[in-house]
ZADRENMI-672921 format. One record per residue (C-alpha): residue number from 1; residue in one letter; x, y, z. Coordinates in Angstrom, 3 decimals. Example, Ala and Ser with C-alpha at 12.3 -4.5 7.8 and 13.67 -1.06 7.14 Angstrom:
2
[atom 1 a [12.300 -4.500 7.800]] [atom 2 s [13.670 -1.060 7.140]] 
//
This chain:
513
[atom 1 m [-92.781 -45.016 -6.437]] [atom 2 t [-90.107 -42.669 -7.306]] [atom 3 w [-86.531 -42.192 -7.970]] [atom 4 a [-85.832 -39.985 -4.846]] [atom 5 k [-82.915 -42.456 -3.509]] [atom 6 e [-81.308 -42.143 -6.601]] [atom 7 l [-81.541 -38.377 -7.059]] [atom 8 e [-79.794 -38.370 -3.381]] [atom 9 e [-76.865 -40.583 -4.685]] [atom 10 l [-76.341 -37.949 -7.404]] [atom 11 r [-76.621 -34.800 -5.646]] [atom 12 v [-73.999 -36.697 -3.242]] [atom 13 r [-71.651 -37.410 -6.344]] [atom 14 e [-72.215 -33.674 -7.161]] [atom 15 t [-71.245 -32.498 -4.083]] [atom 16 l [-67.745 -34.569 -4.107]] [atom 17 a [-67.058 -33.428 -7.657]] [atom 18 e [-67.604 -29.620 -6.626]] [atom 19 q [-64.556 -30.365 -4.009]] [atom 20 m [-61.998 -30.763 -6.941]] [atom 21 g [-58.817 -32.417 -5.666]] [atom 22 g [-59.974 -31.678 -1.678]] [atom 23 s [-59.592 -29.079 0.640]] [atom 24 e [-56.109 -28.970 1.254]] [atom 25 k [-55.133 -29.074 -2.494]] [atom 26 v [-57.400 -26.422 -3.256]] [atom 27 a [-56.511 -23.959 -0.699]] [atom 28 r [-52.524 -24.735 -1.702]] [atom 29 q [-53.927 -23.745 -5.648]] [atom 30 h [-55.045 -20.225 -3.750]] [atom 31 s [-52.328 -20.022 -1.758]] [atom 32 r [-50.026 -19.693 -5.237]] [atom 33 g [-52.591 -16.885 -6.583]] [atom 34 k [-54.287 -18.927 -8.589]] [atom 35 m [-58.093 -19.348 -8.969]] [atom 36 d [-59.589 -23.071 -8.664]] [atom 37 a [-60.965 -24.520 -12.335]] [atom 38 r [-64.817 -24.047 -11.175]] [atom 39 a [-63.688 -20.058 -9.910]] [atom 40 r [-62.277 -19.599 -13.338]] [atom 41 l [-65.077 -21.030 -15.529]] [atom 42 a [-67.574 -18.723 -13.425]] [atom 43 a [-65.582 -15.726 -14.251]] [atom 44 i [-64.793 -16.250 -18.074]] [atom 45 c [-68.715 -16.834 -18.806]] [atom 46 d [-71.857 -14.512 -18.429]] [atom 47 p [-72.745 -14.859 -15.065]] [atom 48 g [-74.877 -18.316 -14.291]] [atom 49 s [-74.407 -19.336 -17.575]] [atom 50 f [-72.251 -22.398 -17.360]] [atom 51 r [-74.071 -25.547 -17.731]] [atom 52 e [-71.392 -28.637 -16.633]] [atom 53 i [-71.243 -31.906 -18.774]] [atom 54 g [-69.912 -34.802 -17.190]] [atom 55 k [-69.787 -33.462 -13.660]] [atom 56 i [-69.758 -36.335 -11.579]] [atom 57 a [-66.916 -38.570 -14.105]] [atom 58 g [-63.633 -39.569 -12.299]] [atom 59 k [-62.736 -42.344 -9.948]] [atom 60 g [-65.312 -44.010 -7.219]] [atom 61 s [-64.189 -45.519 -3.891]] [atom 62 y [-66.255 -47.648 -2.296]] [atom 63 d [-66.266 -50.215 0.446]] [atom 64 d [-67.152 -53.857 0.870]] [atom 65 k [-70.870 -53.602 0.315]] [atom 66 g [-70.171 -51.720 -3.313]] [atom 67 d [-71.354 -48.395 -1.462]] [atom 68 l [-69.821 -45.503 -2.482]] [atom 69 t [-66.969 -44.075 -0.124]] [atom 70 g [-65.508 -41.163 -2.011]] [atom 71 l [-65.131 -39.614 -5.311]] [atom 72 t [-62.214 -38.277 -7.255]] [atom 73 p [-63.327 -36.154 -10.059]] [atom 74 a [-61.716 -36.087 -13.666]] [atom 75 p [-59.405 -32.969 -13.488]] [atom 76 f [-60.720 -31.732 -16.743]] [atom 77 l [-64.237 -29.857 -16.725]] [atom 78 f [-66.197 -28.585 -19.824]] [atom 79 g [-69.570 -27.604 -20.396]] [atom 80 k [-71.982 -24.926 -22.559]] [atom 81 a [-71.900 -21.525 -21.420]] [atom 82 t [-72.403 -17.711 -23.424]] [atom 83 v [-70.073 -14.934 -23.802]] [atom 84 h [-71.468 -11.676 -24.580]] [atom 85 g [-74.716 -13.884 -24.431]] [atom 86 r [-73.412 -16.052 -27.532]] [atom 87 p [-72.976 -20.099 -26.802]] [atom 88 v [-69.619 -21.366 -26.326]] [atom 89 v [-67.811 -24.526 -24.792]] [atom 90 a [-65.940 -23.652 -21.803]] [atom 91 t [-63.458 -25.962 -20.838]] [atom 92 a [-60.896 -25.746 -17.694]] [atom 93 d [-58.097 -27.893 -16.226]] [atom 94 d [-58.074 -28.737 -12.446]] [atom 95 f [-54.452 -28.605 -11.421]] [atom 96 t [-55.513 -29.911 -7.972]] [atom 97 i [-56.084 -33.324 -9.080]] [atom 98 r [-52.555 -34.905 -10.140]] [atom 99 g [-51.473 -31.332 -11.365]] [atom 100 g [-54.206 -31.384 -14.279]] [atom 101 a [-52.339 -34.478 -15.239]] [atom 102 a [-54.813 -36.984 -18.049]] [atom 103 d [-53.457 -39.981 -16.859]] [atom 104 a [-56.079 -39.261 -13.750]] [atom 105 g [-58.536 -38.110 -15.865]] [atom 106 i [-61.145 -39.519 -19.005]] [atom 107 a [-59.600 -38.773 -21.886]] [atom 108 r [-63.000 -38.866 -23.405]] [atom 109 k [-63.879 -35.706 -21.515]] [atom 110 m [-61.934 -33.719 -23.443]] [atom 111 v [-62.476 -35.551 -26.831]] [atom 112 q [-65.990 -34.876 -26.148]] [atom 113 a [-65.323 -31.386 -25.821]] [atom 114 e [-63.675 -30.680 -29.043]] [atom 115 q [-66.521 -32.548 -30.415]] [atom 116 m [-69.259 -30.594 -28.988]] [atom 117 a [-67.199 -27.607 -30.699]] [atom 118 h [-66.951 -28.558 -34.141]] [atom 119 e [-70.351 -30.529 -34.495]] [atom 120 l [-72.388 -27.648 -32.948]] [atom 121 k [-70.217 -25.045 -34.572]] [atom 122 l [-69.453 -23.325 -31.046]] [atom 123 p [-66.235 -21.221 -30.264]] [atom 124 i [-63.928 -23.358 -27.305]] [atom 125 i [-62.341 -22.081 -24.419]] [atom 126 k [-59.463 -23.849 -23.091]] [atom 127 m [-58.143 -22.923 -19.564]] [atom 128 i [-54.998 -24.604 -19.694]] [atom 129 d [-53.302 -25.252 -16.002]] [atom 130 g [-50.847 -28.397 -15.811]] [atom 131 t [-49.493 -31.278 -18.094]] [atom 132 g [-52.796 -32.583 -19.651]] [atom 133 g [-50.510 -35.392 -20.723]] [atom 134 g [-49.257 -38.934 -19.870]] [atom 135 g [-48.436 -37.702 -16.419]] [atom 136 s [-46.005 -39.191 -14.128]] [atom 137 v [-43.189 -41.928 -14.943]] [atom 138 k [-44.846 -43.938 -12.125]] [atom 139 t [-47.526 -44.341 -14.243]] [atom 140 l [-45.838 -46.430 -16.494]] [atom 141 e [-45.127 -49.163 -13.218]] [atom 142 q [-48.466 -48.808 -12.769]] [atom 143 i [-49.830 -49.962 -16.405]] [atom 144 g [-46.805 -52.604 -16.647]] [atom 145 a [-45.982 -51.233 -19.860]] [atom 146 t [-45.147 -48.452 -21.567]] [atom 147 y [-46.789 -47.240 -24.834]] [atom 148 i [-46.144 -45.730 -28.175]] [atom 149 p [-47.609 -42.116 -28.228]] [atom 150 a [-50.981 -40.785 -29.299]] [atom 151 v [-53.398 -38.248 -28.475]] [atom 152 p [-56.888 -39.341 -28.693]] [atom 153 g [-59.026 -36.890 -30.416]] [atom 154 w [-56.264 -34.590 -31.722]] [atom 155 g [-58.072 -34.752 -35.330]] [atom 156 d [-61.014 -32.695 -33.389]] [atom 157 v [-58.907 -30.335 -32.318]] [atom 158 v [-57.636 -29.748 -35.745]] [atom 159 c [-61.172 -29.759 -37.070]] [atom 160 n [-62.142 -27.132 -34.541]] [atom 161 l [-59.029 -24.574 -35.858]] [atom 162 d [-60.469 -24.759 -39.346]] [atom 163 t [-64.085 -24.379 -38.038]] [atom 164 v [-64.511 -22.547 -35.021]] [atom 165 p [-62.608 -19.510 -33.005]] [atom 166 v [-60.296 -21.434 -30.604]] [atom 167 v [-58.760 -19.484 -27.571]] [atom 168 a [-56.116 -20.698 -25.494]] [atom 169 l [-55.381 -19.352 -21.587]] [atom 170 a [-52.282 -20.805 -20.023]] [atom 171 l [-52.882 -20.192 -16.209]] [atom 172 g [-50.188 -22.097 -14.800]] [atom 173 p [-47.014 -24.064 -15.605]] [atom 174 t [-48.542 -25.666 -19.048]] [atom 175 a [-46.273 -28.363 -20.131]] [atom 176 g [-46.242 -31.311 -22.589]] [atom 177 l [-49.615 -31.733 -23.981]] [atom 178 g [-50.959 -28.649 -22.168]] [atom 179 a [-48.410 -26.918 -23.988]] [atom 180 a [-49.750 -28.217 -27.527]] [atom 181 r [-53.052 -27.314 -26.532]] [atom 182 l [-51.971 -23.562 -26.364]] [atom 183 a [-50.564 -23.338 -29.123]] [atom 184 a [-53.368 -24.948 -31.484]] [atom 185 s [-55.279 -21.961 -31.195]] [atom 186 h [-56.164 -18.888 -32.781]] [atom 187 y [-55.616 -16.855 -29.707]] [atom 188 s [-53.524 -17.430 -26.729]] [atom 189 i [-52.335 -15.752 -23.240]] [atom 190 m [-50.327 -16.161 -20.428]] [atom 191 v [-50.595 -14.555 -17.290]] [atom 192 r [-47.176 -13.177 -16.197]] [atom 193 g [-45.430 -14.796 -13.164]] [atom 194 l [-48.250 -17.103 -12.906]] [atom 195 s [-47.474 -19.066 -16.362]] [atom 196 q [-44.834 -20.846 -18.266]] [atom 197 v [-45.221 -22.985 -20.816]] [atom 198 f [-42.545 -26.075 -21.661]] [atom 199 a [-42.447 -29.009 -24.197]] [atom 200 a [-40.660 -30.561 -21.015]] [atom 201 g [-40.068 -28.845 -17.385]] [atom 202 p [-37.010 -27.728 -15.709]] [atom 203 a [-36.448 -31.095 -13.722]] [atom 204 v [-36.989 -33.289 -16.927]] [atom 205 v [-34.779 -31.022 -19.189]] [atom 206 a [-31.881 -31.123 -16.535]] [atom 207 a [-32.118 -34.950 -16.485]] [atom 208 m [-31.931 -35.266 -20.050]] [atom 209 d [-29.319 -32.950 -20.667]] [atom 210 g [-26.807 -34.150 -17.939]] [atom 211 d [-26.994 -30.630 -16.193]] [atom 212 e [-27.567 -31.360 -12.577]] [atom 213 g [-26.795 -27.594 -12.133]] [atom 214 t [-30.034 -26.717 -13.445]] [atom 215 d [-32.587 -25.352 -10.822]] [atom 216 p [-36.184 -27.732 -11.257]] [atom 217 r [-37.761 -24.828 -10.045]] [atom 218 d [-36.997 -22.274 -12.197]] [atom 219 k [-40.113 -22.128 -14.184]] [atom 220 e [-39.634 -18.975 -15.375]] [atom 221 a [-36.324 -19.083 -17.123]] [atom 222 l [-37.238 -22.001 -19.340]] [atom 223 g [-40.812 -21.057 -20.354]] [atom 224 g [-41.918 -18.122 -18.967]] [atom 225 a [-43.683 -15.154 -20.748]] [atom 226 d [-40.701 -13.304 -21.390]] [atom 227 i [-39.815 -15.702 -23.748]] [atom 228 h [-43.024 -17.263 -25.221]] [atom 229 t [-44.778 -13.853 -25.856]] [atom 230 r [-41.635 -12.697 -27.847]] [atom 231 n [-40.786 -15.969 -29.712]] [atom 232 g [-44.666 -16.151 -31.273]] [atom 233 v [-45.864 -19.388 -29.131]] [atom 234 c [-48.039 -16.876 -26.960]] [atom 235 d [-49.670 -14.093 -28.286]] [atom 236 d [-50.351 -11.953 -25.362]] [atom 237 e [-49.278 -11.812 -21.744]] [atom 238 v [-51.565 -9.941 -18.874]] [atom 239 g [-51.031 -9.055 -15.253]] [atom 240 s [-53.907 -11.436 -13.615]] [atom 241 e [-56.050 -14.228 -14.265]] [atom 242 a [-59.203 -11.344 -14.494]] [atom 243 e [-57.317 -9.900 -17.151]] [atom 244 a [-56.688 -12.788 -19.622]] [atom 245 f [-60.523 -13.663 -18.774]] [atom 246 a [-61.028 -9.890 -20.136]] [atom 247 r [-59.057 -10.196 -23.081]] [atom 248 a [-60.336 -13.617 -24.030]] [atom 249 r [-63.789 -12.678 -24.172]] [atom 250 h [-62.895 -9.198 -25.807]] [atom 251 f [-61.394 -11.445 -28.827]] [atom 252 l [-64.541 -13.379 -29.471]] [atom 253 s [-66.065 -10.523 -29.375]] [atom 254 f [-64.575 -9.798 -33.061]] [atom 255 m [-65.438 -13.384 -33.750]] [atom 256 p [-68.264 -15.206 -35.856]] [atom 257 e [-69.336 -18.182 -34.048]] [atom 258 h [-68.242 -20.439 -36.385]] [atom 259 v [-66.611 -20.557 -39.801]] [atom 260 g [-69.663 -19.666 -42.249]] [atom 261 q [-71.061 -17.575 -40.003]] [atom 262 l [-70.382 -13.412 -40.160]] [atom 263 a [-68.942 -11.378 -37.585]] [atom 264 r [-71.370 -8.846 -35.871]] [atom 265 r [-71.745 -4.861 -35.895]] [atom 266 s [-71.596 -3.177 -33.073]] [atom 267 n [-73.368 0.186 -31.785]] [atom 268 c [-71.025 3.234 -32.738]] [atom 269 t [-70.893 6.304 -31.392]] [atom 270 d [-67.696 7.475 -33.009]] [atom 271 p [-68.778 9.730 -35.957]] [atom 272 v [-67.839 8.536 -39.364]] [atom 273 n [-66.457 12.105 -40.322]] [atom 274 r [-64.403 12.308 -38.002]] [atom 275 k [-60.808 14.003 -38.673]] [atom 276 e [-58.169 14.322 -36.565]] [atom 277 e [-56.110 17.276 -36.904]] [atom 278 a [-53.060 15.419 -35.573]] [atom 279 l [-52.833 13.129 -38.533]] [atom 280 l [-51.623 16.115 -41.009]] [atom 281 s [-48.407 16.334 -39.153]] [atom 282 l [-48.128 12.517 -37.511]] [atom 283 v [-45.533 11.550 -40.418]] [atom 284 p [-42.182 13.212 -40.069]] [atom 285 r [-40.398 15.040 -43.140]] [atom 286 a [-37.320 13.773 -42.234]] [atom 287 p [-36.849 10.304 -43.651]] [atom 288 n [-35.052 8.489 -41.004]] [atom 289 e [-37.316 9.769 -37.927]] [atom 290 v [-39.854 7.764 -36.694]] [atom 291 y [-43.601 8.023 -35.107]] [atom 292 s [-46.329 6.350 -33.450]] [atom 293 m [-48.275 3.743 -35.160]] [atom 294 r [-50.598 3.003 -32.439]] [atom 295 r [-51.221 6.633 -32.288]] [atom 296 c [-52.672 6.521 -35.924]] [atom 297 l [-54.625 3.620 -35.311]] [atom 298 d [-56.258 5.322 -32.277]] [atom 299 m [-57.161 8.172 -34.161]] [atom 300 v [-58.181 6.670 -37.171]] [atom 301 f [-60.374 3.537 -35.904]] [atom 302 d [-63.417 3.454 -34.022]] [atom 303 t [-62.574 5.057 -30.493]] [atom 304 g [-61.565 2.675 -27.973]] [atom 305 t [-61.819 -0.402 -29.985]] [atom 306 v [-58.434 -0.929 -31.066]] [atom 307 f [-57.454 -4.799 -29.959]] [atom 308 e [-53.916 -5.235 -30.591]] [atom 309 i [-52.766 -9.038 -30.727]] [atom 310 g [-49.077 -10.878 -30.451]] [atom 311 k [-47.596 -7.007 -29.403]] [atom 312 h [-44.198 -8.542 -27.711]] [atom 313 w [-43.331 -10.467 -31.277]] [atom 314 g [-42.974 -9.673 -35.219]] [atom 315 r [-42.795 -6.067 -33.536]] [atom 316 a [-41.847 -4.298 -37.293]] [atom 317 a [-45.895 -5.260 -38.088]] [atom 318 i [-48.765 -4.278 -35.503]] [atom 319 t [-51.601 -6.608 -35.538]] [atom 320 a [-54.903 -5.729 -34.558]] [atom 321 l [-58.759 -5.914 -34.327]] [atom 322 a [-60.832 -3.052 -34.684]] [atom 323 r [-63.863 -1.379 -35.879]] [atom 324 l [-64.780 1.086 -38.618]] [atom 325 d [-68.713 2.442 -37.865]] [atom 326 g [-69.280 -0.549 -35.765]] [atom 327 w [-67.921 -3.309 -38.490]] [atom 328 p [-65.254 -5.254 -37.046]] [atom 329 v [-61.833 -5.507 -39.101]] [atom 330 a [-58.587 -6.851 -39.064]] [atom 331 i [-55.336 -4.442 -38.855]] [atom 332 v [-51.850 -5.296 -40.289]] [atom 333 a [-49.984 -2.026 -39.690]] [atom 334 s [-45.977 -1.066 -40.022]] [atom 335 d [-44.434 -0.325 -36.735]] [atom 336 p [-41.644 2.092 -37.701]] [atom 337 s [-40.579 2.359 -34.203]] [atom 338 f [-38.840 -1.308 -34.488]] [atom 339 l [-35.668 -2.120 -37.473]] [atom 340 g [-37.319 1.147 -39.022]] [atom 341 g [-40.321 -1.270 -39.833]] [atom 342 s [-38.789 -3.709 -41.817]] [atom 343 w [-39.941 -7.170 -41.996]] [atom 344 e [-37.587 -9.662 -40.743]] [atom 345 a [-38.779 -13.303 -40.202]] [atom 346 k [-40.798 -13.124 -37.023]] [atom 347 t [-42.779 -10.384 -38.833]] [atom 348 s [-43.287 -11.826 -41.486]] [atom 349 e [-44.400 -15.124 -39.910]] [atom 350 k [-46.938 -12.826 -37.734]] [atom 351 v [-48.170 -11.041 -40.382]] [atom 352 e [-48.923 -14.154 -42.717]] [atom 353 r [-50.625 -16.063 -39.235]] [atom 354 f [-52.952 -12.702 -38.804]] [atom 355 v [-53.825 -12.414 -42.476]] [atom 356 k [-54.999 -16.217 -42.539]] [atom 357 l [-56.951 -15.807 -39.280]] [atom 358 a [-58.807 -12.429 -41.105]] [atom 359 d [-59.635 -14.582 -43.535]] [atom 360 q [-60.839 -17.830 -42.501]] [atom 361 f [-63.472 -15.572 -40.248]] [atom 362 r [-64.274 -13.018 -42.919]] [atom 363 l [-62.857 -10.015 -41.690]] [atom 364 p [-61.897 -7.139 -43.885]] [atom 365 i [-58.347 -6.206 -43.569]] [atom 366 v [-56.841 -2.592 -43.548]] [atom 367 h [-53.133 -2.465 -44.507]] [atom 368 l [-51.289 0.726 -42.826]] [atom 369 v [-48.036 0.850 -44.792]] [atom 370 d [-44.772 2.433 -43.891]] [atom 371 n [-42.229 -0.224 -45.250]] [atom 372 p [-38.939 -0.058 -45.954]] [atom 373 g [-38.298 -3.677 -47.613]] [atom 374 f [-37.266 -7.011 -46.113]] [atom 375 m [-34.737 -6.808 -43.288]] [atom 376 i [-31.177 -7.307 -44.918]] [atom 377 g [-27.583 -8.345 -43.757]] [atom 378 r [-26.544 -12.017 -42.617]] [atom 379 e [-28.613 -12.319 -39.370]] [atom 380 a [-31.568 -11.901 -41.885]] [atom 381 e [-30.549 -14.174 -44.405]] [atom 382 m [-29.263 -16.681 -41.349]] [atom 383 a [-33.062 -16.492 -40.108]] [atom 384 g [-34.380 -17.517 -43.692]] [atom 385 t [-36.382 -13.870 -43.829]] [atom 386 i [-37.189 -14.063 -47.816]] [atom 387 r [-38.826 -17.584 -47.222]] [atom 388 y [-41.047 -16.057 -44.060]] [atom 389 g [-41.606 -12.841 -46.395]] [atom 390 v [-42.411 -14.603 -49.462]] [atom 391 q [-45.217 -16.913 -47.148]] [atom 392 a [-46.706 -13.709 -45.825]] [atom 393 m [-47.043 -12.393 -49.243]] [atom 394 n [-48.661 -15.049 -50.398]] [atom 395 a [-50.661 -15.528 -47.519]] [atom 396 i [-52.036 -11.405 -48.568]] [atom 397 y [-52.389 -12.976 -52.543]] [atom 398 r [-54.976 -15.853 -51.303]] [atom 399 a [-56.787 -14.008 -48.903]] [atom 400 t [-60.206 -13.580 -50.709]] [atom 401 v [-61.989 -10.614 -48.280]] [atom 402 p [-61.548 -7.532 -49.165]] [atom 403 l [-58.382 -5.430 -48.481]] [atom 404 a [-57.910 -1.623 -48.485]] [atom 405 s [-53.920 -0.177 -47.883]] [atom 406 i [-53.109 3.280 -46.981]] [atom 407 v [-49.439 3.786 -48.349]] [atom 408 m [-48.315 6.398 -45.407]] [atom 409 r [-44.717 6.778 -46.240]] [atom 410 r [-42.182 3.803 -47.504]] [atom 411 a [-43.273 1.010 -49.864]] [atom 412 y [-40.075 -0.831 -51.123]] [atom 413 g [-39.393 -4.216 -52.754]] [atom 414 i [-40.801 -7.358 -52.491]] [atom 415 a [-42.116 -6.621 -48.890]] [atom 416 g [-43.580 -3.213 -50.200]] [atom 417 s [-45.367 -4.753 -52.813]] [atom 418 a [-47.085 -7.260 -50.081]] [atom 419 m [-48.986 -4.479 -49.212]] [atom 420 s [-52.189 -5.833 -50.933]] [atom 421 n [-52.913 -8.400 -54.009]] [atom 422 a [-52.081 -6.556 -57.205]] [atom 423 d [-53.980 -8.559 -59.539]] [atom 424 r [-57.283 -7.513 -57.802]] [atom 425 y [-58.797 -4.464 -57.389]] [atom 426 q [-56.696 -2.033 -55.639]] [atom 427 y [-58.870 -0.062 -53.037]] [atom 428 r [-55.993 2.011 -51.853]] [atom 429 f [-54.998 5.582 -50.789]] [atom 430 c [-51.627 7.324 -50.379]] [atom 431 w [-50.936 10.196 -47.860]] [atom 432 p [-48.710 13.467 -49.332]] [atom 433 s [-45.845 11.806 -47.552]] [atom 434 g [-45.471 8.523 -49.644]] [atom 435 d [-42.084 7.190 -50.660]] [atom 436 w [-41.917 4.008 -52.668]] [atom 437 g [-39.861 2.352 -55.633]] [atom 438 s [-37.758 -0.855 -56.122]] [atom 439 l [-35.288 -0.135 -53.642]] [atom 440 p [-34.846 3.144 -51.882]] [atom 441 i [-32.744 5.839 -53.782]] [atom 442 a [-30.000 6.649 -50.954]] [atom 443 g [-29.276 2.911 -51.270]] [atom 444 g [-28.639 2.577 -54.603]] [atom 445 l [-27.491 6.300 -55.677]] [atom 446 e [-24.295 6.123 -55.828]] [atom 447 v [-23.775 2.709 -57.475]] [atom 448 a [-26.347 4.048 -60.701]] [atom 449 y [-24.386 7.277 -61.134]] [atom 450 k [-20.882 5.922 -59.912]] [atom 451 s [-19.337 7.203 -63.405]] [atom 452 e [-20.847 10.595 -63.396]] [atom 453 l [-19.721 10.811 -60.112]] [atom 454 e [-16.052 10.172 -60.771]] [atom 455 a [-16.216 12.146 -63.598]] [atom 456 a [-17.066 15.222 -61.572]] [atom 457 d [-15.224 18.146 -60.598]] [atom 458 d [-16.990 18.328 -57.199]] [atom 459 p [-18.285 14.539 -56.807]] [atom 460 e [-19.931 16.011 -53.672]] [atom 461 a [-21.737 18.870 -55.362]] [atom 462 e [-22.643 16.586 -57.911]] [atom 463 l [-24.284 13.992 -55.638]] [atom 464 e [-26.595 16.773 -54.486]] [atom 465 s [-27.730 17.962 -57.722]] [atom 466 i [-28.615 14.372 -58.275]] [atom 467 k [-30.534 14.065 -55.327]] [atom 468 e [-32.320 17.220 -55.884]] [atom 469 r [-33.546 15.975 -59.589]] [atom 470 l [-34.507 12.774 -58.151]] [atom 471 g [-36.393 14.362 -55.556]] [atom 472 k [-38.644 15.897 -58.039]] [atom 473 v [-38.720 12.515 -60.002]] [atom 474 t [-39.839 10.509 -56.980]] [atom 475 s [-42.600 12.947 -55.903]] [atom 476 p [-45.772 10.784 -55.367]] [atom 477 f [-47.668 13.114 -57.798]] [atom 478 r [-45.781 12.055 -60.535]] [atom 479 s [-47.004 8.214 -59.516]] [atom 480 a [-50.291 9.615 -59.519]] [atom 481 e [-50.068 11.194 -62.772]] [atom 482 r [-49.569 7.795 -63.959]] [atom 483 f [-52.704 6.355 -62.329]] [atom 484 n [-49.614 4.314 -60.409]] [atom 485 v [-51.348 5.006 -57.243]] [atom 486 e [-55.091 5.274 -57.086]] [atom 487 d [-55.470 8.875 -55.050]] [atom 488 i [-53.307 10.643 -52.685]] [atom 489 i [-55.437 12.009 -49.358]] [atom 490 d [-55.202 14.097 -46.971]] [atom 491 p [-54.035 12.447 -43.792]] [atom 492 r [-57.243 13.544 -42.252]] [atom 493 d [-59.610 11.657 -44.530]] [atom 494 t [-58.321 8.370 -43.759]] [atom 495 r [-61.063 7.577 -41.318]] [atom 496 p [-64.090 8.903 -43.192]] [atom 497 l [-62.430 6.742 -46.401]] [atom 498 l [-62.061 3.753 -44.445]] [atom 499 c [-65.437 3.384 -42.841]] [atom 500 e [-66.473 4.230 -46.656]] [atom 501 f [-64.506 0.888 -47.079]] [atom 502 a [-65.923 -1.085 -44.267]] [atom 503 d [-69.206 -0.531 -45.465]] [atom 504 l [-68.627 -1.391 -48.745]] [atom 505 a [-66.303 -4.767 -47.730]] [atom 506 w [-69.498 -5.946 -45.255]] [atom 507 r [-72.181 -5.244 -48.214]] [atom 508 r [-70.063 -7.856 -50.380]] [atom 509 l [-69.227 -10.060 -47.724]] [atom 510 r [-73.170 -10.156 -46.276]] [atom 511 a [-74.323 -10.512 -50.022]] [atom 512 e [-72.059 -13.613 -50.522]] [atom 513 h [-73.395 -14.918 -47.109]] 
//
């Protein structure tokens, strides 16, 4: 006596589940240029590593005898897999079943995926394609009543944000709860032209606004990548699903598997003592000229390891992950090509979020500084720049991971002082191009010397004389004399010194661990 009959039924149910929403709907998914959920799971995970959990869960159909005639699987798939050989929880919405709406699914599956991640301390990948929420208004008639909104298991989502790396990929129209799930992540990606994100779709917006002229098909105009990768809702955009999978895997390669574990060092073939001659002339002598900070990153960090996050929003600061002698580090770097590097509200928000990420997952921070201060003017005041700026500064002061700063040029005002925690040991180096103070001299000179200028026979000549005198006083070497800055270095020594920092920083982190 065996259980062959039951195993045969299991195989039948598994086969039905693999058909997802049926051949017609799967074909429609593919015709939109989108992969199906099962193909996505196979593509993002290490080959053959995905083991599905709850595969046959769904809604069965039965004949008069109670025998199975069909199965509509739940539109949410999850399971255990590996990425770079390390275990993860991988999930995917199935848009071929009711557009991925949760009212066609089983809420417990999504809850179990979240619980599996934080209870077993595994990173979680969320591939989102659909609403993932209450579904259609028509559902209310089927239920026979409405309900007070609640999201089962959202507490587990919050717990995961505190305990494990969370990666979210928007791989289609993503509305309501789907959009919330995207935002509740440490790293998020949209695919240009394929992904749209909104609290409510165009048709709902048109109905609520009473705007009958709104095109219900215009998803890009309401929530495309041009909007959400520039307002900070989503970190990055890519051109294809394959690129999204590659970036998600790359992000996870810098992360530990959970809070409390340390990230891993990689093999490094880039010489620690590499000195780039081009660094010597990178910063121009003219104070208003710009240069490429991204070029600096490529010359200083391990070759090919710089992984920028949030390129299109908060653009006065570059935030990236990279490696120094194989050790993973987090980078905050000024970008003088945008607003001169001045921190406005969005940049401050971006810096705050990134510093918190680095501190949470114990990645040492390298801060490359060319910051003329917070953005000023009426628009900056209207945006609440000082509040967001102080929150960024607070994040830097609260961070407990080692931090090294390189002052490449300007460091002015409160924003300039946010380069590091001045109450701790300052692991800091300054380039000879350093220029710092409470405010730029050019902005306060004529006010400070107003009486002298008014009394001068030739105010313009007097102004030039004052500038010449102050130019000597503001030399970075005068600051070094007083040990106000620790060391002025040859820019070509930046990589060797930062590799030394990374080695010492990770020595401390490993000792703490």
